[in-house]
C-alpha positions in Angstrom: -23.9 -36.8 -20.8 -23.1 -37.8 -17.2 -19.8 -39.3 -18.3 -18.9 -36.1 -20.1 -19.7 -34.1 -17.0 -17.6 -36.3 -14.9 -14.6 -35.9 -17.2 -15.1 -32.1 -17.1 -15.0 -32.2 -13.3 -11.8 -34.3 -13.3 -10.1 -32.1 -15.9 -11.1 -28.9 -14.0 -9.8 -30.4 -10.8 -6.4 -31.3 -12.4 -6.1 -27.8 -13.9 -7.0 -26.1 -10.6 -4.6 -28.3 -8.6 -1.8 -27.6 -11.1 -2.5 -23.9 -10.9 -2.4 -24.0 -7.1 0.8 -26.0 -7.1 2.5 -23.4 -9.5 1.3 -20.5 -7.4 1.9 -22.0 -4.0 4.4 -19.3 -3.0 1.6 -16.8 -3.2 -1.5 -18.9 -2.4 -0.1 -20.5 0.9 0.6 -17.2 2.7 -2.8 -15.9 1.6 -4.6 -19.0 3.0 -2.6 -18.8 6.3 -3.6 -15.1 6.6 -7.3 -15.9 6.0 -7.3 -18.6 8.8 -5.3 -16.3 11.2 -7.7 -13.4 10.6 -10.7 -15.7 11.3 -9.0 -16.8 14.6 -7.9 -13.4 15.7 -11.0 -11.5 14.8 -13.2 -12.7 17.7 -10.5 -11.7 20.2 -10.4 -8.2 18.8 -14.2 -8.0 18.8 -14.3 -8.9 22.5 -11.9 -6.1 23.3 -13.9 -3.6 21.2 -17.0 -4.6 23.1 -15.4 -3.3 26.3 -14.7 0.1 24.7 -11.1 -0.5 23.6 -10.4 1.2 20.2 -10.1 -1.4 17.3 -6.6 -0.4 16.5 -5.4 -0.7 20.1 -7.3 -4.0 20.4 -5.5 -5.3 17.3 -2.1 -4.2 18.7 -2.8 -5.8 22.1 -3.8 -9.2 20.5 -0.9 -9.1 18.0 1.5 -8.1 20.8 0.4 -11.0 22.9 0.8 -13.4 20.1 4.3 -12.2 19.1 5.4 -12.2 22.8 4.3 -15.8 23.2 6.1 -16.8 20.0 9.2 -14.9 21.1 9.3 -16.8 24.4 8.8 -20.1 22.7 11.3 -19.3 20.0 14.0 -18.3 22.5 13.6 -21.7 24.3 13.7 -23.6 21.0 16.7 -21.8 19.7 18.6 -22.3 23.0 17.7 -26.0 23.0 18.6 -26.5 19.3 22.0 -24.9 19.8 22.6 -27.4 22.6 21.5 -30.2 20.3 23.8 -29.1 17.5 26.8 -29.2 19.8 26.1 -32.9 20.5 25.2 -33.7 16.9 28.5 -35.5 16.0 28.2 -37.5 19.2 24.6 -38.5 18.3 25.7 -39.6 14.9 28.5 -41.8 16.2 26.1 -43.3 18.8 23.5 -43.9 16.2 25.9 -45.7 14.0 27.0 -47.9 16.9 23.3 -48.6 17.8 22.4 -49.5 14.2 25.4 -51.9 14.0 24.4 -53.6 17.3 20.8 -53.9 16.1 22.0 -55.5 12.8 24.1 -58.0 14.8 21.2 -58.8 17.1 18.9 -59.4 14.1 21.4 -61.9 12.6 20.9 -64.1 15.7 17.4 -64.6 14.4 18.5 -65.1 10.8 17.4 -61.6 9.8 19.7 -59.5 7.6 18.6 -55.9 8.1 22.0 -54.4 7.1 20.7 -53.2 3.7 17.7 -51.5 5.4 20.0 -49.9 8.0 22.4 -48.6 5.4 19.6 -47.2 3.2 16.5 -46.1 5.1 18.2 -45.6 8.5 21.4 -44.0 7.2 22.4 -41.2 9.6 23.2 -38.8 6.7 19.7 -39.3 5.3 18.0 -38.9 8.6 19.7 -35.6 9.4 19.3 -34.3 5.8 15.5 -35.1 6.1 15.5 -33.1 9.4 17.3 -30.2 7.7 14.7 -30.2 4.9 11.9 -30.2 7.5 13.5 -27.2 9.3 14.1 -25.5 6.0 10.4 -25.8 5.1 9.4 -24.4 8.5 11.9 -21.5 8.1 10.3 -20.6 4.7 6.9 -20.3 6.3 8.3 -18.2 9.2 10.3 -16.1 6.7 7.0 -15.0 5.1 5.7 -14.0 8.5 5.9 -10.2 7.8 3.9 -10.6 4.5 1.3 -12.7 6.3 1.1 -10.1 9.1 0.4 -7.4 6.5 -2.4 -9.5 4.9 -4.0 -10.3 8.3 -3.8 -6.6 9.2 -5.7 -5.5 6.0 -8.2 -8.3 6.3 -9.1 -7.3 9.9 -9.5 -3.7 9.0 -11.7 -4.5 6.1 -13.8 -6.9 8.0 -16.9 -4.6 7.8 -16.5 -4.5 4.0 -16.4 -8.3 3.9 -19.6 -8.5 6.0 -21.3 -6.1 3.6 -20.2 -8.2 0.6 -21.6 -11.3 2.3 -24.9 -9.5 2.8 -24.9 -8.4 -0.8 -24.3 -11.9 -2.2 -27.0 -13.2 0.1 -29.5 -11.2 -1.8 -28.4 -13.0 -4.9 -28.0 -16.4 -3.3 -29.7 -17.1 0.1 -27.2 -19.9 0.8 -24.2 -17.5 1.0 -24.5 -16.4 4.6 -25.3 -19.9 5.8 -22.1 -21.2 4.0 -19.9 -18.5 5.5 -21.4 -18.9 9.0 -21.0 -22.7 8.8 -17.4 -22.4 7.6 -16.3 -19.8 10.2 -18.0 -21.5 13.2 -16.6 -24.9 12.3 -13.2 -23.5 11.7 -13.1 -21.5 14.9 -14.3 -24.6 16.9 -11.8 -26.9 15.3 -8.8 -24.5 15.7 -9.7 -23.5 19.3 -10.0 -27.2 20.4 -6.9 -28.2 18.4 -4.9 -25.3 19.9 -5.9 -26.2 23.5 -5.3 -29.9 22.9 -1.9 -29.1 21.3 -0.9 -27.0 24.3 -1.9 -29.7 26.7 0.0 -32.3 24.6 3.2 -30.2 24.5 3.1 -29.4 28.2 2.5 -33.0 29.3 5.2 -34.3 27.0 7.7 -31.6 28.3 7.0 -32.3 32.0 6.9 -36.1 31.4 10.3 -36.1 29.5 11.8 -33.9 32.2 10.8 -36.4 34.9 12.0 -39.4 32.8 15.3 -37.6 32.1 15.3 -37.3 28.4 17.6 -34.6 27.0 16.2 -31.5 25.3 12.7 -32.0 26.7 11.6 -28.3 26.0 12.4 -28.9 22.3 10.4 -32.1 22.2 7.5 -30.4 24.0 7.4 -27.6 21.4 7.7 -30.2 18.6 4.7 -32.2 20.1 2.7 -28.9 20.3 3.4 -27.9 16.7 3.0 -31.3 15.0 -0.2 -32.1 16.9 -1.8 -29.7 14.4 -1.1 -32.2 11.7 -3.9 -34.8 12.1 -3.3 -38.5 12.6 0.4 -38.7 11.7 1.7 -35.5 13.4 1.7 -36.9 16.9 3.5 -40.1 15.7 6.2 -38.1 13.9 6.7 -35.9 17.0 7.6 -39.0 19.1 10.4 -40.3 16.9 13.2 -37.8 17.7 12.5 -38.0 21.4 12.6 -41.8 21.3 15.8 -41.7 19.2 17.5 -39.4 21.7 16.3 -41.5 24.7 17.9 -44.6 23.1 21.2 -42.9 22.2 21.8 -40.7 25.3 20.0 -42.8 27.9 19.0 -46.5 27.8 16.3 -48.9 26.6 14.2 -48.5 29.8 14.1 -44.7 29.4 13.1 -45.1 25.7 10.3 -47.5 26.9 9.0 -45.0 29.4 9.2 -42.3 26.7 7.2 -44.5 24.3 4.6 -45.2 27.0 4.3 -41.4 27.7 3.6 -40.6 24.1 1.1 -43.4 23.7 -0.8 -42.5 26.8 -0.9 -38.7 25.9 -1.9 -39.3 22.3 -4.6 -41.9 23.1 -6.0 -39.8 26.0 -6.1 -36.4 24.2 -6.4 -37.5 20.6 -8.9 -40.4 21.0 -11.0 -39.2 24.0 -10.7 -35.5 24.9 -10.6 -34.0 21.4 -13.5 -36.1 20.0 -15.6 -35.3 23.1 -15.3 -31.5 22.7 -15.5 -31.6 18.9 -18.9 -33.4 19.3 -20.0 -34.8 15.9 -16.7 -33.6 14.4 -16.3 -31.8 11.1 -18.0 -34.3 9.0 -14.9 -35.6 7.2 -14.1 -39.3 7.1 -10.8 -40.6 8.5 -9.7 -41.9 5.1 -10.3 -38.4 3.6 -8.2 -36.9 6.4 -5.2 -39.0 5.4 -5.7 -38.4 1.7 -6.1 -34.6 2.4 -2.7 -34.7 4.1 -1.1 -36.2 1.0 -2.9 -33.9 -1.4 -2.5 -30.5 0.4 1.0 -31.5 1.5 1.9 -32.2 -2.1 0.5 -28.8 -3.3 1.8 -26.6 -0.5 4.5 -28.6 1.3 4.6 -28.5 5.1 2.1 -25.6 5.3 -0.4 -27.7 3.4 -0.1 -30.4 5.9 -1.0 -28.0 8.7 -3.9 -26.6 6.8 -5.2 -29.9 5.4 -8.3 -30.1 7.7 -9.4 -26.5 7.3 -8.9 -26.6 3.6 -10.7 -29.9 3.1 -13.6 -28.7 5.3 -13.8 -25.5 3.3 -13.9 -27.5 0.1 -16.6 -29.8 1.4 -18.9 -26.9 2.5 -18.5 -25.3 -1.0 -19.2 -28.5 -2.8 -22.2 -29.3 -0.6 -23.9 -26.0 -1.5 -24.0 -26.8 -5.2 -26.5 -29.5 -6.2 -24.2 -30.5 -9.2 -21.2 -31.1 -6.9 -23.0 -32.3 -3.8 -22.1 -35.9 -4.6 -18.4 -35.1 -4.1 -19.2 -33.6 -0.7 -20.9 -36.9 0.2 -17.8 -38.7 -0.8 -15.7 -36.6 1.6 -18.2 -36.9 4.4 -18.1 -39.4 7.3 -21.8 -40.2 6.9 -24.5 -40.1 4.3 -27.5 -37.9 5.2 -30.7 -39.3 3.8 
């Protein structure tokens, strides 16, 4: 009987995952809207408390968000335009650097030419960068639709509260699940947002002092990719290191490497865990697997939402005695 139940769980999981993958174009904007509504809602509520009408409070918060994004976007676009003008030069220098590296390796009887021609081919690197930017553009392109979803969610917040109260009469665990989810999500996103801002600012100022080109762009990249747990900060360092090697020298690249290591260890290993306290109850292995899983289902957007989605799934599974064992597998500890 237990074996049959396990097979049913696996089959249901595969069917749901396949359905989410097929409907990712609709599901991903909806999920982003839910998380944005949860983040924005407390800000609007605080403005309402000081006697500002809800509609005006909503416009103030949204206006502040769009103004910030506009300022960041203008800096990024200006920097990217400068980068694109030097792209042919960067490709030529990268080819020369890879050839020198291959010759240097031959002195130690290491033939890395096949590796340099396949995995480090400039055309592949820049095509991968183009695909990444395309994925980011697709998310931004759905911004207006997401904005509409967030708007209607915020205006129907009181209806949602009433629904939660109704379901609580049927299942006493409902309100506890919703409160746990929203509090954990708000805490995680707030701390992650502040940590990402700190990471981006320190990287930007540090690279400016070191003298690495396009420092504003690398600061924004560090800010954005810091939302992707574990691997995001590593990926963010690669383009800055590459530019430092190609346009500066090895010593500049070394200082750039040290800057990223110090920032990521200090903020990622000490400051974030301190403010997160006991954390979100998800093991490190599950975090990495969730990146692969949600990234496969929803692409780049899934990587950004991996932790909130996994946390939501864990809370839902933990509430049902029949699926609690799966929640235990996702957890970073076993409560006895």
